[in-house]
Each structure stands twice: as C-alpha cells, then as structure tokens.
N, C-alpha and C positions, 0 to 999 in steps of 0.2 A: 512585717510583723513587729508589734510594739515590744519594747523591752519589758522584762519581768522583774519583780522584786528580788528574785533569786539571783539574777544577773547583777543587780545593784549590790547585794550582799557579798557576792563573790568578788566584785571589783573593789569594794571597800575593805574586804578582809574581816567581815563581821558575820554574825549569824543572821538568818532571815528574820528572827524575832527582833533583833536589835535594829535591823534595817526598817522593819515595820514601825518601831517606836519613833523613828526619825520623822515619820509622817503623821502618826497618830498621837504620840505623846512625846514630843521633842524635848520637853522640859525634864524628862527622866534620864536623858543622856548627857554625858560630859560634853563640853563645848567642842573639844577636839574630835570626838567620835561623831557627833552630829555633823560637823563640817565635812568630815571624810565621807560620810554616807551621802550627804547632799551633793557633794562634788562628784561622786561616782554616779549618782542619778542623772546629773547633767551630762556627764560623759556618754552614758549609754542611751540617753533620751527617754528616761523613765518618767512617767507622769502618774501621780497618785490618782486612783480611780474615784476617790471621794474626799471631801474635806475632812480633817481630823475632828474627832468629837469634842476636843478641848480647845476650840477656837477662842482666841483672846482678842481683846481690843486694846491696842497700844497707842498711847499718846506720845507724840514726838514734838518736844518744845525746842525750837531752833531760833537763833538770833536773827538770821537774814537769809531767806530762801533764795535770794538773787545772787548771793555770794557763791562762786563756783565750788568752793570747798564744801559748803553746807549742801549744795545741790548734789554733789557726788556722794556725800555722807548719807543724804536722804535716799538717794537711789539705791545704795547698798542696803540700807535698812529695809526698804520696801521689798527688795529682791529676797532678802533672807526671811522676812516675815511671810512672803508669798509661799515659800516651801511648805509651811504649816497652815497655809490659808488663813493667817491671822489678819485681822483688820487693823488699819493704821489711821490715826487722826492727826493731822498736822496743825501745829500752833506756831505761827510766825510772830515773834515778839518785836521785830523791826528795831532791835537794839535799844528798846525802850524799857527801863526797869519797871515802870508802872504797869505796862502791858505784860511784861514777863510775869509779874506777880499774879495778875489775873489769869493768865494762860496756864500757869502751873496749878492754880486752884481748880480750873476746869479739867485739866488733864488728870488730876488726882481722883476724879470721879470714875475713871476708867479702870480696867484690870491692872494696868501698869503703865509706866512712862519712861521715856528716855529723855534725859535732860542734857541737851547738847550745848556745851559752853555757856552755862548760865552766868549772868552778870551780877546777880544779887549776892549778898554776903552768905557765908556758909550756914550760919545759924538760922537765917530767914529761909533759905532753901529747905533745910531740914524741917522747919516748922510748917511750911506750905505743903511739903510732900506728905507729912503725917505718916500713916501706916501703909500708904500705897507702895507696892513694889516698884522700885525705881533704880535706874542705873545712870550714873553720871558719865557723860561722854565728852572726852577732851577737856575734862576738868576734874581734879581730885577734890571731892567734897567729903571731908571726914564724917564718918557715920553712914555713908552710902557706898555700895560697891561701884567701882569706877573703871572705865577703860580710857587710858590717856595715851597720846602720842608723844614720844620722847622729845623733851625740850632741851636736852643736854648734848648728846653725842653729835647730832647733825650740825647745830649752830656752832658748837666748838670746832668742828672740822672746818667750817666756813672761815672762822677767824684764823685758825692755824694756816689754812691755805692762803689767805690774803697776806699774812705775815711772811710766808715763804716767798710770795711774789715780790716782797720788798715794801709793802705798805706799812707806814708808821703811824698814821692818823686815820682812825675809823669813826664813822658816825653810825648810830643806831636810830632808825626811823621807827618810833613807837606806834603801836596800834591803839585801840580803844582803851581809855583809862578804866582800870578795874578788871581788865581781861586777865584771866588766870594764865593763859598761854603767854601773853605779852610780858607779864611780870617775870616769868621764869626764863623766857628767851632773852630778855634784857639782862637778867642776872648772869646767865651763861656767857653772854657776849662780854659783860664787864669782867668776869673772872678770867676769861680767856685772854682778853686784852692785857690784863695785868700780868698774866703768865708769860705772854710773848712780847712784853715791853712795848705795847702800842698805846698811843694816846686815844682816849675815847670821848666823843661828844654825843650826848643824848639829845635827840630832837624831840619836840613836843608831841604829845599824844594827838593822833589823827584818826579819822574813820578808816576802817579796814577796807579801803576801796581805792580805785585809781585816782579819784578826786582827792582822797586823803593824801596820797603820794604827791600829787601836784602841789597841794597846800604846803607840804614839807620841803619842796625842792629848793626854794629860795634860801631857807635856813641851812639846808645841806650845803649849798654852794658857798654861802657866807662863812660856814665853819672852816673851810679850807681842807676838809677831809678828802683824801684821795680814794676812799672806798666807803661804801654804805651797805650795811646789812639792814634789810627792811623786815618789819613785822610779818609780812606775808608777800606773796607774789603780786597781788594787786597794787599794794603800796609801792613795791619795787618798780612796776611798770609805770605807775603814775610819776614816780621820781624821775625815771628816764625821760618821759615825755616832757615834764616840766623843765628839767635841766637842758634838754635839747632846745627848747624855746629861748633859753638864756645863753645859747651858744656853746654849751658844754656837751661834748660827745662821750658816749659810752661804748667801749671802755677806754678810749684814748685819753680822756681827761679824768674820768672817774669810773671805778669799778662798782658794780651793783650786784648784790646777792639778795634773792628772795627766800621765802620759806613756804612750802606746801607742794610745789611742782604740779600746779594745775596744768591742764592740757595746753592752754595758751602759751605757757612758758617756753615750750619747745618750738612754737610756730612763729614767734616774733624774730626780728633780725636786729641785733644779734640775739641768739638764743639766751635765755636767762639762766645764769648759774643760780641754783636754788638748793634748798634742803628738801628732799623728798619725804613726805609724810605718808604713812600707811592709812589713808583715809577710808578706802573701801573696806579694808580688813577691820578697822575700828568700828564701822557701822554694823557689819555682819556679826562680829563678836559681841557687840552690845546687845543685839537681839537674842543671841544664844544665852547670854548671862541672865537677861531678864526672864526668859522662859524657865531657866533653872530656878530663879527666885520664886516665880509663880508656882512652881511645882513643889515648893517647900525646901529645896536644896539651898545651901548657902554659897553664893558665888565668892570668888576671891575678893579681897578688900580692894586692891588696886592691881590692874593689869596694865603694864606699860609696853607699848609697841615701838620698835626701833625706828630711827630716822637715819638718813644717809645723804651726804653732800653729792650733788650732781653738777659737774663742771661743764659750762657751755661758754658762749662767746662774750658774755657781759663782764668778764673779769680778765685783767691783764696786769702786768707790772705797772707801777705808777710812772708818769712821764720822766721823773728825774732818774729812774733806774734805766728806762729804755734809752734816754738821751745820751 
C-alpha cells in the first residue's frame, strides 16, 4: 500500500494542508519547512499523484558541467526541483565570460534562474538578470539573494592544522582568475598564515582542473614550500600527480590539501586531506529560495553554509620535523 499525505504530515510534524503545499505550492513554505516535508516524503515513499499547478521553468547557469563539484550541485538542484515537478534548463558556460553573458540573457527569459559561480562582474550580472527572479549560488552578488559555501572556517582550519604539524612555508595554488571563491579562499589562507607565523607563496592562477594542478606543480616545487593548499580537489590531485613525476612524494616531501571533498578525494591513495563543502545542501536550498522569490516572498540576502576540514593521508609533518 502506498504512503499517504497524512503519513508525510505526521512524519514531518506539520498539518496535512502544509504538507500538501509542499507539492502544490512549494513557494509558499519556508525553506526549512519545505525541506522537512520533502525529506519525510522520501522516508515514507510518498509520491505526489499529479504535478503541481504552479510548475516553473528554471534556468541553471553553470561554469563547467564536467567539474565534479558542479555535477553534484546540478544533481541536487534537479532532485529538489523534481519534488515540485519543475522543469530545469541547463546552460553550460564552459568558463567563457562571453558565453556566460549570452547564457544568462537566455535564462532570463524563463521563470527564474540559478546563477552558479558566475564569473562576470557584479554590476554586469545584475544588468543581465534584470527583473528575472534569480539566486546566486556559491557567489555573493550584491543585490541578489545568494547561497554561498563558507570560505573562511574550513580553509582556516586547514592552515591551522598544517601549522600544528610543523609546516612553516605554505603555497596556495590559485584557481581561475576572477573566481569569487578563489579570491576569498586565498584571502583566508593569507590571513591564517600571518596569524600562525607561516610564510606564504601564491602560485599563479590555473584552470580548476587536474591539468591546472599539473601546470602549477613545477612552480610549487620551485617555491620550496612543504605544504600546498589548492583552490579545489581537482587542482590538488593534479599537483600531486605533477610533483610525483618530478620525484616528489606526498606526503613524505610535501603535504597537499584540497577544497570541496569530491568523491574521488577519499578513493585516491593517499586519501586527500580536504575542506568539505556542503555542495548538495547548497543546490537544494537554492531551489527552495528561488521558489520563495517566485511566490512573491523575499528570501534572505545571503545564506552561508558551513565548511569543515577532513584529514586524510595527504598531510604529514614536514621532513625536517620527522627527521
């Protein structure tokens, strides 16, 4: 026998009317209430008997669909939109600002859009969005409601951990130039290095990919740093591969820390020490906030989701401390 809406309401601790709105008028519910009802529906196996009357078409503008972070983000967005049977249209900008400009213009013709890590300047993003209901995702665009993943706590924990291991010279392997997350992660690393008395070397901007990490590996080795914090996990994995080709072992010769905690990070050997970002939560909450905006409610200006250091085998005391 299939689950009923009454069971969903009881499990979520809400009225049947509120549970019904989660499937028929999700934009009328607070984000926390909507999430609780949808979670309860998943637990009891409830399926809405028909699509909601207020089905929306949502544009998703994303820098690189092949990047595991954006793939995870996209999957969570689709999953959350599916609960209300909303349609999604994907716009992949391929990290190209000209293409991003055109894709935002196209998405602005839909009911609403999610702007995932846009690379264009704030004023241009606002101009292109116009009056279309929009949520910034993983970037704070003043004037737009945004959901961002913390760029302070987790990266700071990484530097503090490396300092505790005895590292005195750290390199930061930067991501794409102009990236909102890169600017803030870099600033956090710089501030933490100053606080813990560590020397910092900034490496040049690279693509947010394994090849980008490989491209930075020679400079990282030449810097003499005994530890590297990378813009993301892909760059970190590329650094490790490039350094290995130059005879440098991780973590024996150099410790490496990534950011994101993509699935691959725990599968490599040694496992990658990284900063876990709430990617799935970020995507689902962005959908909830957009639906609120489309219903006429005013979402929070900026919602920040926390990050956390995850320690694995790619970090160890520097050779001089072990020796």
